[in-house]
N, C-alpha and C positions, 0 to 999 in steps of 0.2 A: 494505293495499289494493292497492298497486302489485304486490306479489307474487302476489295473486290474479289480476291481469290478465296478468302476464308468464308465469306458470307454463304456461297452455295454449298461449300463443304459442311459448314455448321448446320445449315438447314437440312441437308440430306442426313447427317448424323443424328440430328434431333428427331427426324421422322423415323429413322431406323430404331432409335431407342424407344420411342413411344410405341411403335409397332411390336417390338420385342417384349416390352413390358406388358402390353395388352395381351399378347399371345401367352406369356408366362402366367399372367393372372387368370386367363381363361382355362389353362391347363390345370392350375391349382384348384380352381372352383370345380372343374369336372372331376378331378381326383377325389376331392372331399365329398362331392355329391355321391359318388359310387361307394366310397369306403368310409363314410362319416360315422356309421354305426360302430365300426371297429375302434375308431379313435375315441368315440364317446365312452365306450365301455373300458377299453384298455387304457385310454388316455386319462380317464378319471383316476385310475389307480396309479398311473405313472405321475400324474400331477400331484397327487397326495404324497407319494413317495418322494417326488422331486422337491416339493415344498418342505417336507421334513428334512431332507438333505440340505437344502439351502439354509433353513433356520439353524440346523445343527452346525453347518460350516460357519455361519455368521457368528454364532455364539463362541465356537472354538477359535475363530479368527480374532474376535474381540478379546477373549480371554488370553490368547497368545500375545496379542499386542500389549495388554496390560502387564503381563508377566515379563515380557521382553523389555518393556519400558522400565519396570522396576529393577530388573537386572542391569540394564544399561546405566540407570541412575546410581546403583551401587558401585559399578565399575568406575563411573566418572568421579564419584565421591572419593573412592580409594586412590585414583590417579591424582586428584587434587591434593589429597592429604600427603601422598608421597612427594609431590612437587613442593609442597609447603615445607615438609621435613627436610628435603634436599636443600632448599633455599636457606632454611634456618641453619643447617649444618655448614653451608658455604659461608654464610654471614658470620658465624662464630669463628670459622677458620680465618676469614679475612681480618676480623678484629684481632685475633691472636697474632697474625703475621704483622699487622700494623703496629701492635703493641711491641712486638719483638724488634721491629725496625726502629721505633722511637726509643726503645731501651738501648739499642746499639748506638744510635746517634748521641744519646745522653752519655754513654760510656766514652765515646770518642771525644766529646766536648770536655768531659772531666779530665782526661789525660792530657 
């Protein structure tokens, strides 16, 4: 039942989209036919400037990514070293506490 309702709606919508796309395409072609020379002259300069901007942005972006990655690696390495030092400190403290406990047990056994 739903397909019986949707089929005409989709056919109408499809025809409207094709008609709209055709009209838009025709308007674009007409516009470029009238003003094409302006775009050829001004657009060439804009294209060259735009290409230079894109290349410059690409180089800067890649350079920034590399620098950012190196900085992040340094931060990660520092964090791992800090965690390792903290673990070693805790391990040393635990061993001292364990030794103190064993010494206390030995003292109690002796008395």
